Structures are given as structure tokens and as C-alpha cells.
TORNU-217474 format. One record per residue (C-alpha): x, y, z; chain; residue in one letter; residue number from 1. Coordinates in steps of 0.05 Angstrom, whole numbers, plus 32768, in hexadecimal, padded with zeros to 4 digits. Each point is the difference from the previous one (the first is absolute). Layout:
+------+------+------+--------+---------+-----+
|    u |    v |    w | cadena | residuo | num |
+------+------+------+--------+---------+-----+
|    X |    Y |    Z |      A |       A | NUM |
...
+------+------+------+--------+---------+-----+
***
This chain:
+------+------+------+--------+---------+-----+
|    u |    v |    w | cadena | residuo | num |
+------+------+------+--------+---------+-----+
| 8615 | 81C0 | 802A |      A |       M |   1 |
| 8034 | 8014 | 8034 |      A |       D |   2 |
| 8001 | 7FF3 | 804B |      A |       A |   3 |
| 7FE4 | 8045 | 800E |      A |       E |   4 |
| 7FC3 | 7FF1 | 7FD6 |      A |       D |   5 |
| 7FF5 | 7FBD | 8023 |      A |       L |   6 |
| 7FFD | 8025 | 8042 |      A |       D |   7 |
| 7FC2 | 8023 | 7FE6 |      A |       L |   8 |
| 7FD9 | 7FC0 | 7FF5 |      A |       I |   9 |
| 7FD7 | 8008 | 8040 |      A |       K |  10 |
| 7FB5 | 8004 | 800A |      A |       V |  11 |
| 8005 | 803F | 802D |      A |       N |  12 |
| 8037 | 8028 | 8020 |      A |       V |  13 |
| 8017 | 7FD9 | 803D |      A |       G |  14 |
| 7FE4 | 7FBE | 7FE5 |      A |       S |  15 |
| 8030 | 7FC8 | 7FEF |      A |       S |  16 |
| 7FCE | 7FD8 | 7FD7 |      A |       K |  17 |
| 801C | 7FFD | 7FB9 |      A |       P |  18 |
| 7FD8 | 8008 | 7FC0 |      A |       L |  19 |
| 800B | 7FD1 | 7FC6 |      A |       S |  20 |
| 8007 | 803A | 7FCF |      A |       I |  21 |
| 802D | 803D | 7FFD |      A |       S |  22 |
| 7FED | 8040 | 8022 |      A |       Y |  23 |
| 8004 | 8023 | 7FBD |      A |       F |  24 |
| 7FCF | 7FD1 | 7FDF |      A |       C |  25 |
| 7FC9 | 8025 | 8026 |      A |       C |  26 |
| 8012 | 803E | 7FD8 |      A |       M |  27 |
| 7FF3 | 8013 | 7FB8 |      A |       K |  28 |
| 802E | 8037 | 7FE9 |      A |       I |  29 |
| 7FF5 | 8030 | 7FC6 |      A |       G |  30 |
| 802A | 8036 | 7FE0 |      A |       V |  31 |
| 7FDD | 8039 | 7FDC |      A |       V |  32 |
| 801E | 8014 | 7FBD |      A |       V |  33 |
| 7FF7 | 8047 | 7FE6 |      A |       F |  34 |
| 8019 | 801B | 7FBD |      A |       P |  35 |
| 8046 | 8017 | 8014 |      A |       G |  36 |
| 800B | 7FCE | 8039 |      A |       S |  37 |
| 8047 | 7FE7 | 7FFC |      A |       N |  38 |
| 800A | 7FDA | 8041 |      A |       C |  39 |
| 7FC4 | 7FD1 | 7FF9 |      A |       D |  40 |
| 8028 | 7FC5 | 7FE6 |      A |       R |  41 |
| 8036 | 8007 | 8035 |      A |       D |  42 |
| 7FCB | 8002 | 8036 |      A |       L |  43 |
| 7FDB | 7FC4 | 7FE4 |      A |       I |  44 |
| 8040 | 7FD7 | 7FFE |      A |       E |  45 |
| 8013 | 8012 | 8047 |      A |       V |  46 |
| 7FBA | 7FF3 | 801C |      A |       L |  47 |
| 7FFD | 7FBD | 7FDD |      A |       S |  48 |
| 8044 | 7FEB | 801C |      A |       S |  49 |
| 7FEC | 8014 | 8047 |      A |       I |  50 |
| 7FBB | 7FE2 | 8001 |      A |       T |  51 |
| 8008 | 7FC6 | 7FD0 |      A |       H |  52 |
| 7FBD | 8012 | 7FE1 |      A |       T |  53 |
| 7FE8 | 801C | 7FBE |      A |       T |  54 |
| 7FFA | 804C | 8001 |      A |       V |  55 |
| 7FC6 | 801E | 7FD8 |      A |       E |  56 |
| 800B | 8039 | 7FD0 |      A |       E |  57 |
| 7FC7 | 8032 | 8006 |      A |       L |  58 |
| 7FF7 | 8030 | 7FC5 |      A |       W |  59 |
| 7FEE | 8047 | 8015 |      A |       H |  60 |
| 7FC2 | 8002 | 7FD3 |      A |       K |  61 |
| 7FE2 | 7FC2 | 8020 |      A |       S |  62 |
| 7FD2 | 8001 | 803C |      A |       S |  63 |
| 800C | 7FB6 | 8010 |      A |       D |  64 |
| 802F | 7FF7 | 803A |      A |       L |  65 |
| 8000 | 7FB4 | 7FF4 |      A |       K |  66 |
| 7FF4 | 7FEF | 8049 |      A |       G |  67 |
| 8043 | 801D | 8016 |      A |       C |  68 |
| 800C | 800B | 804B |      A |       T |  69 |
| 803F | 802A | 7FF7 |      A |       H |  70 |
| 8009 | 8031 | 7FC7 |      A |       I |  71 |
| 8041 | 8025 | 7FEF |      A |       F |  72 |
| 8006 | 8040 | 7FD8 |      A |       L |  73 |
| 8045 | 8000 | 7FDF |      A |       P |  74 |
| 8031 | 8037 | 7FF0 |      A |       G |  75 |
| 8009 | 8021 | 7FBD |      A |       G |  76 |
| 7FE2 | 803B | 7FDD |      A |       F |  77 |
| 7FB5 | 7FF3 | 7FFA |      A |       S |  78 |
| 7FE4 | 8027 | 7FC5 |      A |       F |  79 |
| 8045 | 801F | 7FF7 |      A |       G |  80 |
| 7FF7 | 8029 | 8041 |      A |       D |  81 |
| 7FD8 | 8033 | 7FD8 |      A |       Y |  82 |
| 7FE0 | 8036 | 802B |      A |       L |  83 |
| 8024 | 7FE3 | 803D |      A |       R |  84 |
| 8013 | 7FBA | 8017 |      A |       S |  85 |
| 7FC2 | 7FD5 | 800C |      A |       G |  86 |
| 7FCE | 8036 | 7FEC |      A |       A |  87 |
| 7FE6 | 7FDA | 7FC4 |      A |       L |  88 |
| 8008 | 7FBA | 801D |      A |       A |  89 |
| 7FD0 | 8011 | 8038 |      A |       K |  90 |
| 7FC5 | 8002 | 7FCF |      A |       I |  91 |
| 800F | 7FBC | 7FE2 |      A |       S |  92 |
| 7FC4 | 7FD0 | 800A |      A |       P |  93 |
| 8028 | 7FD1 | 802D |      A |       I |  94 |
| 800D | 8038 | 8031 |      A |       M |  95 |
| 7FB6 | 8008 | 800D |      A |       Q |  96 |
| 7FFE | 7FB6 | 8011 |      A |       E |  97 |
| 803D | 8007 | 802D |      A |       L |  98 |
| 7FDE | 8035 | 8029 |      A |       K |  99 |
| 7FC8 | 7FD0 | 8010 |      A |       V | 100 |
| 8033 | 7FC8 | 800A |      A |       F | 101 |
| 8026 | 802A | 8033 |      A |       A | 102 |
| 7FC0 | 8014 | 8025 |      A |       Q | 103 |
| 7FF1 | 7FB5 | 8007 |      A |       N | 104 |
| 8044 | 7FF3 | 801E |      A |       G | 105 |
| 8025 | 7FEB | 7FC1 |      A |       G | 106 |
| 804C | 8007 | 8002 |      A |       K | 107 |
| 8020 | 8033 | 7FD0 |      A |       I | 108 |
| 804B | 800F | 7FFB |      A |       I | 109 |
| 8018 | 8039 | 7FD3 |      A |       G | 110 |
| 804A | 8007 | 7FEE |      A |       I | 111 |
| 801C | 8041 | 7FE4 |      A |       C | 112 |
| 7FCE | 8013 | 7FCA |      A |       N | 113 |
| 7FCF | 7FD2 | 8024 |      A |       G | 114 |
| 8009 | 802B | 803F |      A |       F | 115 |
| 7FF3 | 803E | 7FD7 |      A |       Q | 116 |
| 7FC0 | 7FE1 | 7FE3 |      A |       I | 117 |
| 7FE7 | 7FED | 8045 |      A |       L | 118 |
| 8009 | 8048 | 8019 |      A |       C | 119 |
| 7FDF | 801D | 7FC2 |      A |       E | 120 |
| 7FC6 | 7FD0 | 800B |      A |       S | 121 |
| 7FF9 | 8016 | 8049 |      A |       N | 122 |
| 800D | 7FB9 | 8017 |      A |       L | 123 |
| 803C | 801B | 8026 |      A |       L | 124 |
| 8008 | 8045 | 801F |      A |       P | 125 |
| 8031 | 8034 | 7FE7 |      A |       G | 126 |
| 8020 | 800B | 7FBC |      A |       A | 127 |
| 8041 | 7FF2 | 7FDA |      A |       L | 128 |
| 801F | 8040 | 7FE5 |      A |       L | 129 |
| 803B | 800F | 7FD3 |      A |       R | 130 |
| 8043 | 7FEF | 8020 |      A |       N | 131 |
| 801D | 803A | 8025 |      A |       E | 132 |
| 803C | 8004 | 7FD1 |      A |       N | 133 |
| 7FD1 | 7FFD | 7FC3 |      A |       R | 134 |
| 8027 | 7FC5 | 7FE5 |      A |       K | 135 |
| 7FF1 | 7FB7 | 7FF4 |      A |       F | 136 |
| 8024 | 7FD8 | 8036 |      A |       V | 137 |
| 8016 | 7FB8 | 7FF5 |      A |       C | 138 |
| 802C | 7FE1 | 8035 |      A |       K | 139 |
| 8001 | 7FD3 | 803D |      A |       D | 140 |
| 7FE7 | 801E | 8041 |      A |       V | 141 |
| 7FF8 | 7FE7 | 8048 |      A |       Y | 142 |
| 7FBE | 7FF5 | 8022 |      A |       L | 143 |
| 7FEE | 7FFB | 8049 |      A |       K | 144 |
| 7FC3 | 7FD6 | 8010 |      A |       A | 145 |
| 7FCF | 8018 | 8035 |      A |       N | 146 |
| 8000 | 7FC8 | 8034 |      A |       S | 147 |
| 7FBF | 801B | 801E |      A |       N | 148 |
| 7FD9 | 7FFA | 7FC0 |      A |       A | 149 |
| 7FDC | 7FBD | 7FF8 |      A |       V | 150 |
| 8016 | 7FF7 | 7FB8 |      A |       K | 151 |
| 804A | 8008 | 800E |      A |       T | 152 |
| 8009 | 7FEB | 8049 |      A |       Q | 153 |
| 8020 | 7FBE | 7FEB |      A |       T | 154 |
| 8036 | 8022 | 7FD7 |      A |       L | 155 |
| 8047 | 800B | 8019 |      A |       S | 156 |
| 8017 | 803F | 8023 |      A |       H | 157 |
| 803B | 8000 | 7FD1 |      A |       I | 158 |
| 7FF5 | 802E | 7FC4 |      A |       P | 159 |
| 7FEA | 7FE1 | 7FBF |      A |       Y | 160 |
| 8024 | 8011 | 7FBF |      A |       K | 161 |
| 7FCC | 800B | 7FC9 |      A |       V | 162 |
| 8003 | 8023 | 7FBC |      A |       P | 163 |
| 7FD6 | 803C | 7FED |      A |       I | 164 |
| 7FF1 | 801B | 7FBA |      A |       A | 165 |
| 7FD1 | 803C | 7FFE |      A |       H | 166 |
| 7FF8 | 8049 | 7FEF |      A |       G | 167 |
| 7FC2 | 800C | 802B |      A |       E | 168 |
| 800E | 7FDC | 8041 |      A |       G | 169 |
| 7FFF | 8039 | 8032 |      A |       R | 170 |
| 7FCA | 7FEC | 8032 |      A |       Y | 171 |
| 7FD7 | 803A | 801B |      A |       F | 172 |
| 7FC6 | 8004 | 8031 |      A |       A | 173 |
| 7FE4 | 8038 | 802A |      A |       D | 174 |
| 800E | 8005 | 804B |      A |       T | 175 |
| 7FBE | 7FDF | 8014 |      A |       T | 176 |
| 800B | 7FC6 | 7FD2 |      A |       T | 177 |
| 8047 | 7FF7 | 8017 |      A |       L | 178 |
| 7FEB | 8000 | 8049 |      A |       N | 179 |
| 7FCC | 7FCB | 7FF1 |      A |       N | 180 |
| 8032 | 7FD5 | 7FDA |      A |       L | 181 |
| 802F | 8002 | 803C |      A |       K | 182 |
| 7FCA | 7FF5 | 8033 |      A |       K | 183 |
| 7FE4 | 7FC3 | 7FDB |      A |       N | 184 |
| 8045 | 7FE4 | 7FEF |      A |       N | 185 |
| 7FF1 | 8005 | 7FB5 |      A |       Q | 186 |
| 8046 | 8015 | 7FED |      A |       I | 187 |
| 8020 | 7FBE | 7FEB |      A |       L | 188 |
| 8044 | 8017 | 7FE5 |      A |       F | 189 |
| 802D | 803C | 8005 |      A |       T | 190 |
| 803E | 8011 | 7FD8 |      A |       Y | 191 |
| 803E | 7FFA | 802C |      A |       C | 192 |
| 804C | 7FFB | 7FFE |      A |       S | 193 |
| 8024 | 7FBD | 7FFC |      A |       A | 194 |
| 8005 | 8004 | 804C |      A |       E | 195 |
| 7FB5 | 800C | 8008 |      A |       G | 196 |
| 8001 | 804A | 800F |      A |       S | 197 |
| 7FC9 | 802D | 7FE3 |      A |       L | 198 |
| 8029 | 8037 | 7FE0 |      A |       T | 199 |
| 7FF5 | 8035 | 7FCB |      A |       E | 200 |
| 8037 | 7FE1 | 7FD5 |      A |       D | 201 |
| 7FDE | 7FBC | 8001 |      A |       S | 202 |
| 7FBF | 801D | 7FE5 |      A |       N | 203 |
| 8005 | 7FF7 | 7FB4 |      A |       P | 204 |
| 7FC4 | 802A | 7FEB |      A |       N | 205 |
| 7FED | 8030 | 8038 |      A |       G | 206 |
| 7FC6 | 7FD7 | 801C |      A |       S | 207 |
| 7FE3 | 801E | 803F |      A |       V | 208 |
| 801D | 7FDD | 803E |      A |       D | 209 |
| 8028 | 7FD2 | 7FD2 |      A |       N | 210 |
| 7FC1 | 7FD8 | 7FF2 |      A |       I | 211 |
| 800A | 7FC7 | 7FCD |      A |       A | 212 |
| 7FC2 | 7FD5 | 800B |      A |       G | 213 |
| 7FBC | 8003 | 8024 |      A |       I | 214 |
| 7FBF | 7FD9 | 8008 |      A |       C | 215 |
| 7FB8 | 8014 | 800B |      A |       N | 216 |
| 7FDF | 8000 | 8045 |      A |       E | 217 |
| 7FE8 | 7FB8 | 7FFA |      A |       T | 218 |
| 8043 | 7FE7 | 7FE5 |      A |       G | 219 |
| 7FE6 | 7FDE | 7FC2 |      A |       N | 220 |
| 8019 | 8034 | 7FCE |      A |       V | 221 |
| 804C | 800B | 7FFC |      A |       I | 222 |
| 802A | 802F | 7FD6 |      A |       G | 223 |
| 804C | 8008 | 7FFB |      A |       M | 224 |
| 802D | 8025 | 7FCF |      A |       M | 225 |
| 803D | 7FD1 | 8002 |      A |       P | 226 |
| 8000 | 7FC0 | 7FD6 |      A |       H | 227 |
| 8005 | 7FC0 | 802B |      A |       P | 228 |
| 7FF4 | 7FD5 | 7FC2 |      A |       E | 229 |
| 8042 | 8019 | 7FE3 |      A |       R | 230 |
| 8028 | 7FE4 | 803A |      A |       C | 231 |
| 7FE0 | 7FBD | 800D |      A |       A | 232 |
| 8030 | 7FD0 | 7FDD |      A |       S | 233 |
| 8044 | 7FE2 | 800F |      A |       D | 234 |
| 800F | 800D | 7FB7 |      A |       F | 235 |
| 7FFE | 804B | 8010 |      A |       L | 236 |
| 802B | 7FF7 | 803E |      A |       Y | 237 |
| 7FCA | 801F | 802C |      A |       N | 238 |
| 7FC3 | 7FDE | 801F |      A |       V | 239 |
| 7FEA | 8037 | 8030 |      A |       D | 240 |
| 7FC2 | 800C | 7FD6 |      A |       G | 241 |
| 7FEB | 7FB7 | 8007 |      A |       K | 242 |
| 7FFA | 8009 | 804C |      A |       A | 243 |
| 7FD5 | 803E | 7FF6 |      A |       I | 244 |
| 7FD0 | 7FDE | 7FD0 |      A |       I | 245 |
| 7FFB | 7FC3 | 802D |      A |       K | 246 |
| 7FEF | 802D | 803B |      A |       A | 247 |
| 7FC7 | 801F | 7FD9 |      A |       F | 248 |
| 7FE4 | 7FBC | 7FEC |      A |       L | 249 |
| 8009 | 7FDE | 8044 |      A |       K | 250 |
| 7FDE | 8035 | 8029 |      A |       L | 251 |
| 7FC4 | 800A | 7FD3 |      A |       S | 252 |
+------+------+------+--------+---------+-----+
***
């Protein structure tokens, strides 16, 4: 546990009364595994290292969420991306349970293919379409966090360097939906330059308004295309993703 985690051991915001247990011990985290998931193990390892707790593996055919308070949908190619990304995963038994879980305030975070599944399941608005250049894109990009959104307001104004790896990452939503996302501060991340400018060149897939991550109106369902779990270790010489994952967990 680092010093930043110890700062969280409070009864309430603004209270200085310490708890005898870690903030993260109040959580139970699960990672859903679909056939074709390939980032589940990475995500489990990172979440375990951050929270110092055991992370549950949740098989897609199960309807048992094992009492989890926070559930992650990892990246990969669920069901081989047949039909389109996330189209088959949305009918897995566990997704029906996750819809009820979300309605009851449960926290869900979808990364890359997980974001696609959440949009296919109507747990998040909009859709992820084929990249504008019709090619699979795998590289580091820069993200700008929305300081007005509750989930990301503690993150730095300095752009985060995070890898992407997708062929269908172009976020699209109609004008009404986009206006609602902006009005409610549901846009969490936008693709930007290394200096933080939102430019056409910094948009790797053609996403509308450079959108890289969003949440639902109540803020308990989050989706993002970049992979924070792939840049959350000193061994990889980049820990920007660790800050992002911590922000999601702390502000839940």
C-alpha cells in the first residue's frame, strides 16, 4: 500500500478519522472472461497490485457475480468479433445480470472490447465503428481527462500516454446523444496531442469529437478504448494507466 492509498483511509470525505482497514478492502473486484478475451490476465494482475485484494474471475456463462462491487470487462476479441465487436458477447448470461447490477448502482468498467460490449448492450450510449482508415491500429496515444467529469476530475491536466489496439474503435453517436454527453459531463477522455491539443492528427480512429472514453448518466458505467492496464507497471516504463484505474476505483 502506498502513501496515496493511505490517504483514502477515511470514514467520509473531509473526515480525518482513520479506518483500521484499507479503503480497497471495502471493494470486491471481478473481471469477466469471454471466449476470445486476451487482456483479462493483465487486468487481473494490475487490479490485484493496486488494491492488494484477490480479483474474481467471472466466466461469461455464469450468472453469479460473486458479490462483486466493481466489475471490469477486459479487452480482446470476444467470440472472435464475429458479426461485429461485442454483438455476441451481449447475449452471454452474465450480461443480463450486469444490466440489473448497473441499475442497482453496481460499478462496471469496460476497456476496448469491454467498451464495445457495453455499447452493444445499451449500457452506454453510442457505438464503436470500424476505424476510419479501415486498419487495425496498435500504438501509443495521448489522452486528455475531462476535469469537469466526476470520474476523472482528480486526474492531471497533463496528457496521459496510453496504448490502443483496435480495429473498431471509432466512437459515434448522434447529435442529440453527443449534446447530452457534453451537458452531463459524461465524456471522460478525448484523444489529444502530446501537448494536450484536440487535433485531427491526434485522433487515431476517427472518433467523433476525439472521444476516447465515456460514462453513463449516473457515472457507474464507464467505457474507454485505450488500455490503461497495459501501462500500469514500472517494468513497462509507463504508469499513466495506473493513475487512471485508481481514479475509477477511488471515485466510485
